[in-house]
Phi, psi and omega in degrees: 000137181292153177294343181267353179261122183233161167275103187301322182291317178293320178303316180289317181300323182267011182050050181296158178215133173221147174210161180177189178227134180234129175298141179302325181300336179275354177253089191302319181290321178291318180300325180294335180274348185271154177244120178218131184303333184277351183087347177255132177290135180243170180103172180224152176247120173274137184218158175212148177221128182235135178262148178197183173240141176289170179297339176273355177094009179277142177294139182217148175235135174254121180254135176230133177227144178207148178159175181247131177234158176261127178239160177267126178295132181282348177271306188251355178069005177279146177288149174213158181273134179238131182268118175268133175205098188219148177216141179212156176251131176246124175262140186257134171250159181286327179206181183301318181296315179296317180298317179297318180295318179296318180299321179294318181292314183291321178045053181224113183295338183279352181247128177265137177250125180234167175277122180281171182215150175280347176229069184268124177271105185292341177299321179296317179296318180293319178294321176302316181296319178296318179296319180292338180279348180285146177288152178294319179233087183294137177201153176300155169298310175224120182297136185289323184230101183256014181302314181298314179297317179298320180297319179295322181292320184281341181274010180296128177248130180295136178293345180268354181299321179295323179293324179299319179295324179293323182295323183285347181278000000 
């Protein structure tokens, strides 16, 4: 069994703790979202996962991810560094029905309820958390080189300019 595969219920019951650092290149779905000139995703994600029980006695895991990734700006298409820093609590249900019932009882939008597993690969959960921390449309606060964009804006030709020439003939 891999060091990353845990019995999620037992982990929570025993207040388990794991932490580490994973290269972005080893997180295939996250790496696919990154922009890096070399074609290889670079950077590392620092992570921690803590097991506990909610005040109602439900098993819960708190996931934290942090690190810097390179994303492509949607305005100028240049790569830029984006700082991921996210934490979330996942409450575990035994099955879909149990998860739905727990979600109804907790009635808290900030807590996600998922179906737990006795063979849970925490790498998947950590990568999911990192992906959810990415912006939908990544962009610089202020694009560094706007010459290309400015050139496109100034080169606008009115669609009526050709009609104006016809009128004068």
